[in-house]
N, C-alpha and C positions, 0 to 999 in steps of 0.2 A: 596249086590253088590253095589259098590260105583258109584257115578255120577262124570263125568268128564266135566269140563267147557272148551269149545274150541273156538278158532277164526280161521278163514281160508278164502281163496279166491276161487271163482269159476274160470272157464276157461276164463271168460271175465274180471277177475280182481276185481270183486265186493266182498267186505268184508262181512262176515257172522259170527254170533256168536250163541252159543246155548249150550246145554248140552246133553250128551249121557250116558247111563248106560251100564257099561261093567265090567268084572271081572278083567281087567288089563288095563294098559295104552296102551299097544300094540294093544289090541283088540279094545279099544276106537278109536285109530288112524285108524284101518281098517274100522270101522263103519263110521267114518267121510269121508273116501275116497269113500266108497260106495255111499255116498250122492253127489258125484261129486265135492268135495271140496279138496283144498290143505291146510292141517292143518299148521298153523303158530305158534299156542300155544295150548297146551293141559295140563291142570292141574286138580287135583282132587278137586271137588267142596266142599267137606265136610271137608276138613282136616286142621288140624293145623300141619300136617306133621309128626304126631307121630306114626300113624299106619303103618303096613308093606306096604300096597298099596301106601300110601302117600309117604313113603320113596322111593319106587321104582319110583314113578312118578317124585319126585324131583331129583333123581339121574340119571334118564334116563337109568336104568339098569346097571349102573356102578358106581364105587366109584370116578371117576374123577370129576364129578360135585359136589359131596359132599365136596371134598376138596376145590373147588372154593367157595362154599357157606360158608364154615367154616372160611375161611381166606380171605374175600373180601378186595381188595386193597393191599394185601401183596404178591400176586402172581406176579412174574416178567412179565412185558408186552411183548407180542409176537410182534416183529417187522414184517413189511410187507415183508422184505427180507427173514427172517427166515421162514415165512409161505410159501412164493413162492418156496423156496428150498425144503421144505417138500412136497409141492404139486407136484413139478416136479419129485422128487424121487418116490412118490407114483404112478404117471402116468407111469414112466419107469417100475416099478415093475409089474403093471397090464398089460402093453403092452408086457412084456416078458412072460406073461402067469401065473404069480403067483396069487393064489386066494386072495381076498381082505383081509381076516383075517390073512393069512400068511404074506402078504405084510405089514400090520400094525405091526405085531409082529417083523418083520425084521427091520422096521424103528425104533421101540421102542428100540432095542438093541443098536443102534448107536446114538440116540437122546440125546443131552446134556441139552437142555433147560427144566427146571423143569415143566413149564406150559404145554409145548408140550408133555412131557413124561406122565403127568397126563391125558391129553386129549387122547393120543394114547391108554393108558391103558383102559380108560373108553369106547372109541370107540370099542376096541376089545371085551370087556365084553358085550356091548350092542348088537353087531352083533352076538355074541355067543348065546345071549338070544333070538334072532329072530328078532331084529329090523333092519330096512333098514339103509343104510349108511347115507342117508340124515337126517333121524330121529335122529340118534346118533349124527350127527354133530350139529343139532339144540339145543342140550343140552349144547353147549359151545358157547354162543353168543358173549362172550368177545374175542374169537379167530376166529370163523367162522361166518361171517356176513350173511345177507339175500342173498346177491349176490352169495356167495359161496354155501350156502345150496340149493338155488333154481336151480343153474346150475347143482349141483350134482344130485338133484331130476330129472331134465330133462335128465341127462345122464343115470340114472338108468332106466327111462321109455323107453328110446330109445336103451338101450343096448350098449351105447358107452361111458361108464364111463371113460375109459382110455383116450379117445380123449378129453372129456370134461375137465378132470383134466389137460391135456396138454394146452388147451386153457386158463384155469384159471391161470396156471403158467405163460404163456406168457403175459396174461393181467396184472398180478400183477408186472411182471418184467418191462414192458413198463410203467406202471403207476408210479412205483418207480423211473425210469429214469427221467420221466417228473418232478416229485416232486423234485428230487435232482437238476435238472437244474434250476428250479424256485428258490429253496432255495439258490443255488450257486450265482444266480444273486443278491440276497438280502444280501449276506454276506459282500461284499465290502462296500456298503453304510452304513450298520449297524456298521461295525468296525470303519469307518471314523467318524461317528456321535458319537460313544462312545469316541474315542480319542479326538475329538473336545470338547466334554463335559468335559473330564478330564483336558484338557489344559485350558479351560475357568475357571474351578473351581480353578486350581492352580494359575492362574494369578490373579483372583479376591480375593482369600483368602490370598495369601502370597506376591504377588508382588505389587499390587495396594496400599495396606495400607502403604508400605514404601514410595512410591511416595507421598502419601497424607501427611505424616509427613514432607517430604522435602518441599513440597509446602507451608505448614503452616509456616515453619521456614523462608523461603526465600521471600514469597510474603506478609507476615505480614497482613494477613486477606483480601487481595485484592480479588475481585471476579474472579473466575475461568471461563474459556470458557464453554459454554453450554455443549459441547460434553464431556469435562473432568468431569464436575459436574455430568452428567448423569451416566458416567461409575463409578464414585466413590460412587454415591448413590446406584447403583446396587451392587457394591462390599460390601458396608456396610450392605445391606439387606441380602446378602448371608452369611456374617459372623455372624450377630447378630440374624437373623431369619431363620437359616438353617432348623429348625424343621418344620416351616410352609411350606417350599419348599418340604421337604420329605412327609409331610402330604398331600400336594396337589397332589404329584405324586402318592401316595398310593390311594387317593380318585379317581383319574383318572383311575388307573388300575382296581380297584374294580368296579367302575362305568361302565367301558367298558365291564367287564365280566358280570355284572348283566344285562346290556342292551342287550348284546349278547344272553342271555338266553331267551329273549322275541322274539316273531315272528317278530314284527315290528322293533325292535332294530337290530336283525340279518339282516333283509332285508336292513335297512338303512346302516349298516356298510359294508355289501357286495356290495351294490350299489356304495358306495364311493370308495371301492377298485377297482371296474371295471371302474371308471371314473378318477382314478389318472392319472396325466399327463404323467408320464414315465412308471409306472408299470401296469397301467390299461389295456393296450393292451396285455401285457404278461398274466395277470390273465384271461382275456377273452378267449384268445386262448387256454390256458391250460384247462379252464372249458369246452370249446367246444370239445377239444380232449378227455377229460374224459367222457363227455356225449356220444359222438359218439362211443367210444370204448366199454363202458359198455353196451349200448343198442345194438350195433351190435353183441357183444359177446353173450349176452343173447338170442337174436333172432336167431342167428346162432345155438345156442345150443338147440333150440326147446321150449324155455319158451314163453308162450302166451304174446301177445303184451301188454295188460293192466297190467298183473302181472309184466312184464319187466319194464314198465314205473314206477310202484310203487317202484320197487327196485332201479331204476336209480334215482328217486326223493330222496330216503333216502341216497344215496351215492354220491350226486352231489358235495358236498363240498362247495357250494355257495347258499345262501338262495334265491337270485334273480333267478338263474338258476333253483333251486328247485321249486319255485313258477310257473315259466314258464312251467316246466315239468308237474306240476299238472294241469295247463290249457290244455296242450296237452292231458293228460289222460282223462280229462272230455270231451273234444271234440271228441276224438276217441271213447269214450264210447257211444257217441250219433251217431256214424256212420260217422264222418268226417275223413279226411286224417290227417296225421301227419304234412305235410308241411304247411297247411293253418294256424293252430294255432301257429306254429313256426314263420311264417312270421308276424302274428299279434302281437306276444309278443315283437318283436323288440330286443330280446336278442341274436339272432343268425344272423351271417352275411348272406347276400343275396346269396352268392355262396353256403353256406351250405344248405339253404332252397331249392335252385334249385336242388342240387344233391340229396337231400332226396326226392324231388318231382319226379325226374327221377327214383330213386330207387323204389318208390312205383308203378309207372306206368309200369316198366319192371319186377316187382316181384323179384327184387334183392336188397331189402332194407338192409339186414344184410351186404352184401358185400360192398354196397355203403357207409354205415356208417363206416365200417372199413377202407375204402379208405380215407374218410374224416379224420378219426383219424390219419392215417399215415401222411396225408398231413399237418395236424395241429401240429403233433409232430415235423415235419421238420420246420414248422413256428416258433414253440417255440424255437428250436435250433437257428434259424436265429435271432430271437428277442433277445434272451439272449446274443448272441455275439454282436449285435448292442448296446444293453443297456450297456454292459460292456465297450465298447469303448466310449460311451457318458458319463457314470457316472463318470469315473475316472477324466477327466478334470473338470467336474462340482464340484466334491468333493474337488479337489485341490483349485479351485477358492473359494469355500465356506469357507475352512479353512483359505485361505489367507485374505478374507474379515474380518473374525472374529478377527484374530490376527492384521490385519492392522488397524482396527478401534481402538483397544485398544492402539496400539503403537502411532497412531496419537493423540489420546486423551491425552496421557501422554507427548508428545512432544510440544503440543501447549503452555502449561504454561512455559515450559523450554525456548521456543523462547522468551517469554515475559521477563523471568529472564535475559537471555543473553542480550537483548536489554537494560534493565535497567542498567546492569553492564557496558555496552559499553558507555552509555550516562554519567554514573557516572564517 
């Protein structure tokens, strides 16, 4: 009888690890649950994955995960929109009275995305073999994250799986809308910056050298104005040392990614994002809306508060907010309220802290968090519209300054040439 190594969380969100002996993975999960734990990972302790039991543990009772393991990185990525549509359809099927297994097979017939088809096949096989839906979902972490799995687990425990899936679909749809609005606000300045860079390269590489030849012929070695000389030096550097510029850009990109992978580096970059003069407010409001909606949805679905905070921390999308959520988790674990550590962190606006405090006092925290999320979704809309109206003239002025400096630098020597011709 094999040993299974597991990790899980108790009702208060405390993590626990250990091993259990069972004849199958499904039996191991049952034994872990009997200990009062929510299993988050169950793997066979002995295996190199070659025995039948190990194969079942790796595959989760279905061939879907085996496909994921055989071709990592080649499976098409499942977009948030595609997953929310599938979740909504599954919720509708269950609400209409279809059994879960039949609903999965019905969705499999119409699904086009290869990764989702593989997942649906594996989910059906796992359920046929006796696994719970949440256990089957946990075998596909690249598609169904901790938030999804834990909400489904809460729905199974409460007998409201169809309602939970509807909440999940609504959550993903609203989160997608917010992401699209934030990305939309970034499109215009990024496009303008790209165009400005291309114009600058064209002027420096092709136009400025011609003026340089003209000045050398007409000024006969006379000293050029400081601005003109600076522009020509910059142009010469772009032409003759272009590989250094490319190397510098590559080093910056790679360096930023490497720094991002470290905890302190990610915190530094995300802190800078939140303090940007124009977009910082937008990023902060979007982060608060995401935090409030995720935590409110989890609590409304029956997920324990500490477990919910762990999930929200992993899905925050901003390391600064994630660190603050960790502080909230530790304080709540010691018996404190949520509002006090939120206020102490300084990452959340005072109005949000006050509303959370009222929600805790009245026992309506999930509803209050969802109201905060709705309010900040509207704030994001308003901020995006305001930023769009401000960014457009700023970008126009930015382009005008770049082109203007180059034009003025080229006309200054021409004025001297004209004066010499007039005197002559």
